[in-house]
VOPAGU-2260 file (C-alpha; in pm, 1 decimal, decimal comma):
REM VOPAGU-2260
SITE   aa  ch    i         X         Y         Z
SITE  MET   A    0   -8749,7    5774,1  -13458,8
SITE  THR   A    1   -8992,8    5471,3  -13419,3
SITE  ALA   A    2   -9202,2    5399,7  -13121,9
SITE  VAL   A    3   -9300,8    5058,1  -13001,8
SITE  LEU   A    4   -9647,0    5103,2  -12885,3
SITE  ALA   A    5   -9971,4    4942,2  -12789,6
SITE  MET   A    6  -10064,3    4596,3  -12702,4
SITE  SER   A    7  -10345,6    4743,9  -12501,3
SITE  SER   A    8  -10572,6    5030,4  -12583,9
SITE  ASN   A    9  -10455,1    5241,9  -12282,1
SITE  VAL   A   10  -10090,1    5249,8  -12362,0
SITE  ALA   A   11  -10094,1    5561,2  -12563,7
SITE  THR   A   12  -10252,7    5751,2  -12277,2
SITE  ARG   A   13  -10067,4    5595,8  -11987,5
SITE  ALA   A   14   -9720,6    5515,7  -12155,3
SITE  THR   A   15   -9423,3    5720,1  -12081,8
SITE  VAL   A   16   -9196,9    5698,8  -12384,4
SITE  VAL   A   17   -8827,0    5693,8  -12327,3
SITE  VAL   A   18   -8544,1    5736,1  -12589,7
SITE  GLY   A   19   -8309,7    5448,9  -12612,2
SITE  LYS   A   20   -8100,6    5252,9  -12864,0
SITE  ALA   A   21   -8193,2    4958,1  -13099,0
SITE  GLY   A   22   -8058,7    4621,9  -13005,6
SITE  ARG   A   23   -8077,6    4259,8  -13094,0
SITE  GLY   A   24   -8354,6    4165,4  -12836,5
SITE  LEU   A   25   -8371,7    3958,3  -12538,0
SITE  PHE   A   26   -8338,0    3641,5  -12732,2
SITE  GLY   A   27   -8126,3    3752,4  -13030,9
SITE  GLY   A   28   -8282,6    3768,5  -13376,3
SITE  GLU   A   29   -8479,0    4069,6  -13516,0
SITE  PRO   A   30   -8388,3    4413,4  -13372,8
SITE  VAL   A   31   -8612,5    4550,1  -13102,9
SITE  ARG   A   32   -8670,6    4879,0  -12975,0
SITE  ALA   A   33   -8592,7    4926,0  -12604,9
SITE  LEU   A   34   -8352,2    5044,9  -12329,6
SITE  SER   A   35   -8130,6    4805,3  -12177,1
SITE  SER   A   36   -7768,5    4782,1  -12093,3
SITE  ARG   A   37   -7760,7    4417,5  -12194,8
SITE  ARG   A   38   -7832,6    4491,4  -12547,4
SITE  SER   A   39   -7587,3    4590,3  -12824,6
SITE  LEU   A   40   -7658,3    4954,3  -12892,5
SITE  GLU   A   41   -7693,1    5075,2  -13260,7
SITE  SER   A   42   -7931,2    5365,7  -13347,6
SITE  PRO   A   43   -8167,2    5574,1  -13133,1
SITE  VAL   A   44   -8532,7    5449,0  -13127,1
SITE  MET   A   45   -8816,9    5501,9  -12861,7
SITE  GLY   A   46   -8957,2    5234,8  -12636,2
SITE  ALA   A   47   -9279,2    5163,0  -12473,6
SITE  TRP   A   48   -9360,0    5195,1  -12106,5
SITE  GLY   A   49   -9706,2    5109,1  -11964,7
SITE  ILE   A   50   -9829,6    4984,1  -11642,5
SITE  GLY   A   51   -9989,0    4647,5  -11770,7
SITE  PRO   A   52   -9796,2    4335,1  -11790,5
SITE  PHE   A   53   -9766,5    4349,1  -12184,8
SITE  GLU   A   54   -9717,3    4727,1  -12221,2
SITE  ASN   A   55   -9341,2    4725,9  -12234,2
SITE  ASP   A   56   -9042,6    4621,2  -12452,4
SITE  GLY   A   57   -8950,1    4299,4  -12247,0
SITE  ALA   A   58   -9299,5    4162,1  -12282,9
SITE  ALA   A   59   -9313,0    4258,5  -12654,2
SITE  ASP   A   60   -8989,5    4055,6  -12708,1
SITE  LEU   A   61   -9128,4    3766,9  -12493,1
SITE  VAL   A   62   -9438,7    3750,3  -12709,3
SITE  ALA   A   63   -9253,7    3777,4  -13039,4
SITE  ASN   A   64   -9041,0    3489,2  -12940,1
SITE  ILE   A   65   -9323,6    3271,1  -12834,6
SITE  ARG   A   66   -9494,5    3352,0  -13167,8
SITE  GLN   A   67   -9179,3    3257,8  -13351,6
SITE  GLY   A   68   -9130,3    2935,7  -13168,0
SITE  ARG   A   69   -8789,6    3062,9  -13012,8
SITE  PHE   A   70   -8894,1    3091,0  -12634,7
SITE  THR   A   71   -8737,3    2871,0  -12380,5
SITE  PHE   A   72   -8686,8    2927,1  -12028,5
SITE  GLU   A   73   -8303,7    2872,3  -12074,4
SITE  ASN   A   74   -8300,0    3166,3  -12311,5
SITE  ILE   A   75   -8427,7    3419,4  -12048,2
SITE  MET   A   76   -8207,7    3311,4  -11752,9
SITE  TRP   A   77   -7952,0    3600,5  -11822,9
SITE  ALA   A   78   -8216,7    3834,0  -11706,0
SITE  PHE   A   79   -8217,2    3676,1  -11360,5
SITE  GLU   A   80   -7854,4    3588,6  -11303,2
SITE  ASP   A   81   -7786,6    3840,7  -11005,8
SITE  PRO   A   82   -7940,8    3670,7  -10700,1
SITE  ALA   A   83   -7964,3    4015,3  -10522,3
SITE  TYR   A   84   -8109,5    4245,4  -10799,2
SITE  VAL   A   85   -8331,7    4206,1  -11098,3
SITE  ASP   A   86   -8295,2    4457,1  -11382,6
SITE  VAL   A   87   -8582,3    4625,1  -11572,6
SITE  ASP   A   88   -8570,0    4350,0  -11855,0
SITE  GLY   A   89   -8599,2    4063,3  -11603,4
SITE  GLY   A   90   -8878,1    4253,4  -11414,8
SITE  GLN   A   91   -9083,9    4293,8  -11728,6
SITE  ILE   A   92   -9030,2    3936,1  -11840,1
SITE  ALA   A   93   -9121,7    3794,1  -11495,8
SITE  VAL   A   94   -9464,4    3970,3  -11482,4
SITE  ALA   A   95   -9543,8    3892,7  -11854,6
SITE  LEU   A   96   -9472,2    3527,1  -11782,6
SITE  GLY   A   97   -9687,2    3530,7  -11471,8
SITE  ALA   A   98   -9980,3    3653,9  -11677,3
SITE  LEU   A   99   -9920,1    3393,5  -11935,1
SITE  VAL   A  100   -9903,6    3114,0  -11673,8
SITE  GLN   A  101  -10242,3    3239,3  -11532,8
SITE  ALA   A  102  -10385,5    3208,3  -11880,1
SITE  THR   A  103  -10251,2    2873,8  -11950,5
SITE  ARG   A  104  -10411,4    2748,5  -11617,8
SITE  GLY   A  105  -10751,1    2888,5  -11708,6
SITE  LEU   A  106  -10733,2    3148,9  -11435,3
SITE  ALA   A  107  -10751,0    3445,4  -11663,3
SITE  ALA   A  108  -10821,2    3511,4  -12027,6
SITE  ASN   A  109  -10520,1    3497,7  -12267,0
SITE  PRO   A  110  -10381,7    3859,0  -12223,7
SITE  VAL   A  111  -10258,7    3843,1  -12586,5
SITE  PRO   A  112  -10569,6    3691,5  -12760,5
SITE  ASP   A  113  -10391,1    3601,5  -13096,7
SITE  LEU   A  114  -10108,6    3431,4  -12918,3
SITE  ASP   A  115  -10115,4    3048,9  -12929,5
SITE  LEU   A  116   -9997,5    2944,7  -12587,1
SITE  ASP   A  117   -9963,1    2564,9  -12656,2
SITE  ALA   A  118   -9595,0    2567,0  -12700,3
SITE  PHE   A  119   -9543,4    2787,7  -12401,5
SITE  SER   A  120   -9768,2    2569,2  -12180,3
SITE  ASP   A  121   -9572,3    2254,1  -12297,8
SITE  GLN   A  122   -9264,1    2405,7  -12116,3
SITE  LEU   A  123   -9434,1    2464,2  -11789,9
SITE  THR   A  124   -9349,3    2226,9  -11512,9
SITE  PRO   A  125   -9459,7    2284,3  -11136,8
SITE  ALA   A  126   -9091,9    2388,6  -11078,1
SITE  ARG   A  127   -9108,6    2653,0  -11353,8
SITE  VAL   A  128   -9424,8    2782,5  -11233,7
SITE  GLU   A  129   -9283,1    2817,5  -10887,9
SITE  TRP   A  130   -8967,0    2987,2  -11038,9
SITE  VAL   A  131   -9201,6    3249,6  -11216,9
SITE  ARG   A  132   -9357,0    3309,3  -10882,6
SITE  THR   A  133   -9042,8    3348,9  -10712,8
SITE  GLN   A  134   -8918,1    3604,2  -10985,7
SITE  ILE   A  135   -9220,5    3808,0  -10950,3
SITE  ASP   A  136   -9184,8    3814,4  -10567,5
SITE  ARG   A  137   -8826,3    3946,1  -10631,1
SITE  VAL   A  138   -8950,8    4205,9  -10873,8
SITE  THR   A  139   -9218,5    4336,3  -10630,8
SITE  ASP   A  140   -9013,4    4316,0  -10311,0
SITE  GLY   A  141   -8856,3    4661,2  -10323,8
SITE  SER   A  142   -8628,7    4900,1  -10496,5
SITE  LEU   A  143   -8312,8    4755,0  -10331,7
SITE  SER   A  144   -8381,1    4435,3  -10532,3
SITE  SER   A  145   -8571,3    4544,6  -10837,6
SITE  GLU   A  146   -8498,7    4809,8  -11084,9
SITE  LEU   A  147   -8844,5    4801,6  -11227,8
SITE  TYR   A  148   -8999,2    4851,5  -10881,6
SITE  GLU   A  149   -8761,3    5150,2  -10847,6
SITE  LEU   A  150   -8873,7    5287,1  -11178,0
SITE  TRP   A  151   -9247,8    5266,5  -11094,6
SITE  GLU   A  152   -9170,8    5433,2  -10756,3
SITE  GLU   A  153   -9014,2    5709,2  -10934,9
SITE  ALA   A  154   -9302,7    5747,1  -11168,0
SITE  ASP   A  155   -9546,8    5771,9  -10887,5
SITE  GLU   A  156   -9747,2    5482,3  -11003,8
SITE  LEU   A  157   -9596,2    5221,2  -10775,3
SITE  ASP   A  158   -9921,2    5114,3  -10608,7
SITE  GLN   A  159  -10107,8    5055,9  -10948,0
SITE  TRP   A  160   -9819,8    4871,0  -11087,3
SITE  LEU   A  161   -9772,4    4660,3  -10773,2
SITE  GLU   A  162  -10140,9    4555,9  -10782,6
SITE  ILE   A  163  -10100,9    4439,2  -11146,8
SITE  ALA   A  164   -9777,8    4268,4  -11106,7
SITE  ARG   A  165   -9871,0    4077,7  -10796,7
SITE  ALA   A  166  -10207,1    3969,8  -10958,9
SITE  ALA   A  167   -9982,9    3808,1  -11229,0
SITE  ALA   A  168   -9801,4    3595,1  -10983,1
SITE  PRO   A  169   -9920,2    3225,1  -11012,4
SITE  ALA   A  170  -10025,2    3038,6  -10713,6
SITE  SER   A  171   -9793,8    2740,4  -10620,5
SITE  PRO   A  172   -9872,3    2436,9  -10829,7
């Protein structure tokens, strides 16, 4: 089995590794290693699970697609289709997007230092920044509206995760 691991040095000690299936990723293209009912399932692999915004498979897919020039906001809308509930993929994407927005605004260091954020920041409009904030609000609102919230609640690390996730939420433009 293959493990998707660290974008940060504390993943190995804080990550809970879960067994899943390989899929085509959030945006299509190269196979990724993660759990999600939205992905086509092929062979067993392991996924990463850490408390930071980039210590999970959804964020890893997001970063890979920004690097490869394939990221667009339209390509992630599937993860936010349900107005009442955000699944784990959507939650991971929302928090990572928030951290990237903070970096493009100069409010935080680039959380992925070798990632060129120019193409990403070119897509940011005030409406998209507000949309990212709204998605983070949805994800951190409670277990009835967010699978990611529910999972952190079950892992007994909800308070730590909430602090990090809410800090990623960009202020209104």
